[in-house]
C-alpha angles and dihedrals in degrees: 000000000000126000119228127217137197108222121191130184117191118167149111123252119204117269089241093055106145119260089237089063095043091048091049090051092047089054093046089049091052092243092125128034102213124075107241118254111261095023106130107241091205091057097034100037099162139353100281098182097048110122117250110223088212097049116151092217114113104259092012136252118316137194130186136163116172140151108249138186114250095186129268139286124199089348094307120117115238115215135181139173110261114209124190124165133161120187142165110231133185116237088252089064097053092094086068086068089080091049090058094041091053091050093051106035101077092051103043114129101203122036117226133050116031105165141285147243131216136176107255093252098040120103096203120065127212105238123210125201137199128219141141092012094305143075136250126267114286128207108201 
């Protein structure tokens, strides 16, 4: 019997995140149909963050990537790419977590909290963090 996990990413990417990263995220989120050119199909085998319309999560899966204002500094608007996704994954898919974390980590705007995962019946999530171009330790 398979275990199921709620997986949530919630973070800001720098406004200057490369188009290659943003395009890969759009594909993973199901916002574009075509796999971006140059994205390794062995490493990025399918769009892991695309919402499943039949998700068993309360309220369903969700995916969003949008450029957002983060305020202003010295009269200049500060923007970043806001990412939020919530998906229901089988235990066999949990290895894909590292694929997404590796994609995001070098481009995170604010170090710290980046999301979590939890087995569907667990009450305590496993939180992951970002900092210095990498992500915090994971215990899968």
